[in-house]
C-alpha positions, 0 to 999 in steps of 0.5 A: 350659329353665332351669337350676337354681340352688341356693344353694349354687351360686349363685356358680359363675354368675359369669363373668369377662370378658376385659375385667375385667367380671362377668356371670352365666349363667342356663339360656339368660341372659347377665346384665350390670349396667348402673350409672347415676350419680347425681349431687351438684351442688357450689355451682359447678355442678360435678357429682359421683358421689354414688351408682350405680344398679344396673340388670340387663340379660338376654339370651337368644342375641342377644335383649334381654329385659326385666328384667320377662320375665327374672324372670317366666321364673325359677321361684318357688322361684329367684327370691330366688337369682336376685334375689340374683346380681343385686345380686352382679353390680352389688356386684362391678362397681362395685367395679371403679370404685374408688370406695370413697365412692359409694354403690351403690343396688339393687332389691330384689324385695319379698315374696322374703324372708319367712323369718327364715333367708333374711333372714339369708342373703341379708344374709351374701351380700351382706357376701361380695360386698362384701368381695370388691369392697373396698365398705363394707356402708354405701355398698350400699343396697338399695332395698325396694320395698312392692307391693300383698300385700307383708307390711309386717312382713316388709319391716321385719324385713328392712330391720332385718336389713340394717341389723344387717349394715352396709347401708343401705335406700333407698325410691323412689316416695316422695309424703309419703302416709300410706303413705309416712310409714309406710314411713319409720317401718318401714324407716329409709331412708337414701336416698329417691327421689321420685315423679316425677310427685308432684314434678313437680306439686308443683314448679308453683309456689312454695308447693310449691317451698317445701314440697320445701325444707322436706321435704328439709331435714328429711331431710337433719336426719336423714341422708337423701338424697333423689333426684329422678330422671327428670332430662332438661332443664335447667330439671329440674335448675334445679328441683332448684337452688331445692328445695335441691340433692337427689341427680339420676339422669337421662338428661340427665346420664349414661345407664347403662352395662354395666360396665365403664364409663368414668365414671371418665374421663367423671367423674372424681373431683373429691373434696369439696374440690378446687378448681373444675375444668373439668368433662366434658360429660355424655354425651347420646346418643340411645339407651341403651347396647346389651346387649352380646353377650360370650364368657363363660369360666368363673372360679374360684368366688366368694370364693376369693382372687386373683380 
């Protein structure tokens, strides 16, 4: 039976593990953050982490549970609170990595924040988590999806509230159609992830690549960073170079890791102006890092100093 979690008690579900990572308990579920790097490639081939994508990992007992199955088990009147709890986990665990210039991109379940009060409260929770983690709000991007049946104007209002609070916005599955152009206008994102299937079709010929270079350049002029996901082969990386160097995410480069991650060791911060140095090879293991079952111990309430 899933325990009720009121908005007042949301952060009492957080626990701090012996290794320093934050996790959470919700009813029978144990929640953890997995972070996957998103890279910028320098002209000399060096890879630099530009952002992390936050991914929730849920388990019940010894059984991993897919994010979709987990969220379906949450009562409708608690989904917004649980959705926010997951983002707080990502923010706190990203803060432990200690890279203030690296962005954090996290999904927002569309349609959960319809009322202005709910929008303001979520922005306040995000600011509290960002302050605790030592991450500037503008480095945190909420990825807003628009699903069938969602109120487009409500999503735009939510994006406005997040922008007003200092946060960034991301959109995914961009294909350049009229719907996506309307999303760009309404949500004013700072990150745009291309739809992988659409991108593969476009990149099959030189004319398509030339157009993609134009699109990426136009986005850059508007301070919008483009992301190409699904990087699994060196050939796809080569296509990204031909496109003009978008940010890259994929298993070829780095797989998601449960917090606390090893990315500071695997991909040390090279800085924008540091001289070329030998880079460690990207991990190419055959399996995504498994859910780790840790013994949760209670900690003091979130938000107090001295965590």
